[in-house]
C-alpha positions, 0 to 999 in steps of 0.5 A: 649769893646766886639767885634763881631770878638771875639764873642763866637759861643756858643751865640744864634743869635742876637743883644746881645752876650758875647765875648772871653774876659769873666772872668766868674764873674757871674755878668750877670747871677746874674743880667740877668739870663733870657738871660745869662747862663754859658757854662761849657765846656768853662767856660764862660757866653753866651747869651742863649736868646735874649731880646724882650720887652723894659723891657728885653733890659733894663736888658740886658743893665744893664748887659752889662754896669755892665760887668767888662771885657766889654765882652757883646756886643750889635749889635744895631738893628741887629737880 
């Protein structure tokens, strides 16, 4: 389960984030590239845009739920 204390600083601010447990599997980028990208310097995925619409939130949630290392966090209503 992702934790805010391990949140990667390369993530854009907002409710969704990737933490340091990311194994760079590419699943989130393949399923929701609108929000997730690879940071080549650290070799892990990060959030580069936060979802806004309900449809976008569903895509981000699908990526979070499908993450095999549970590295994607959702801080709820925090923005």
